[in-house]
C-alpha positions as CSV (number, residue, x, y, z in Angstrom):
1,M,0.0,0.0,0.0
2,K,1.4,3.3,-1.1
3,N,0.3,6.7,0.2
4,I,0.4,10.0,-1.6
5,P,0.2,13.3,0.3
6,V,-2.9,15.4,-0.3
7,E,-2.0,18.7,-1.7
8,G,-2.8,21.6,0.7
9,N,-3.0,19.5,3.8
10,V,-0.1,17.9,5.6
11,N,-2.3,15.7,7.7
12,L,-4.1,14.0,4.8
13,I,-2.8,11.2,2.6
14,R,-4.5,9.2,-0.2
15,D,-4.3,5.4,-0.2
16,T,-3.4,4.4,-3.7
17,Y,-5.1,1.0,-3.4
18,S,-8.5,2.1,-2.1
19,R,-8.3,5.7,-3.2
20,A,-9.5,6.7,0.3
21,I,-8.2,9.9,1.9
22,L,-6.9,9.2,5.4
23,N,-6.2,11.6,8.2
24,T,-2.8,11.0,9.9
25,N,-3.3,13.6,12.7
26,V,-3.8,11.4,15.8
27,S,-5.1,14.2,18.0
28,E,-7.8,15.1,15.5
29,I,-8.8,11.4,15.2
30,R,-9.0,11.1,19.0
31,K,-11.1,14.3,19.2
32,F,-13.5,13.0,16.5
33,V,-13.9,9.6,18.3
34,K,-14.5,11.4,21.7
35,G,-17.1,13.6,20.0
36,K,-18.9,10.5,18.6
37,K,-18.9,8.8,22.0
38,D,-20.2,12.0,23.7
39,E,-22.9,12.2,21.0
40,K,-24.0,8.6,21.6
41,H,-23.9,9.1,25.3
42,M,-26.2,12.1,24.9
43,I,-28.7,10.2,22.7
44,D,-28.7,7.3,25.3
45,M,-29.5,9.8,28.1
46,E,-32.3,11.4,26.0
47,N,-33.8,8.0,25.4
48,D,-33.5,7.1,29.1
49,I,-35.3,10.3,30.1
50,K,-38.1,9.7,27.5
51,I,-38.6,6.2,29.0
52,L,-38.6,7.5,32.6
53,K,-41.2,10.1,31.6
54,Q,-43.4,7.4,30.1
55,E,-43.1,5.3,33.2
56,L,-43.8,8.2,35.5
57,N,-46.9,9.1,33.5
58,S,-48.0,5.4,33.7
59,L,-47.6,5.4,37.4
60,K,-49.5,8.7,37.8
61,N,-52.4,7.3,35.7
62,M,-52.5,4.1,37.8
63,L,-52.6,6.1,41.0
64,Q,-55.4,8.3,39.6
65,G,-57.3,5.1,38.6
66,K,-56.8,5.7,34.8
67,N,-55.4,2.3,33.9
68,K,-54.4,2.2,30.2
């Protein structure tokens, strides 16, 4: 596999086999991965809150005698 530097950006190379452009800046890659993990964590928390709200509403309805 041979890599060719991408003109205008020292952190990018092109893989001559797959033609993919690859980032060689490790700190940028780590920052990107952390951002993705943070994003997934936020989505998981939002889903948990939604479920908790639904369960709380269910409990309130049961206590009020409005079984669904």
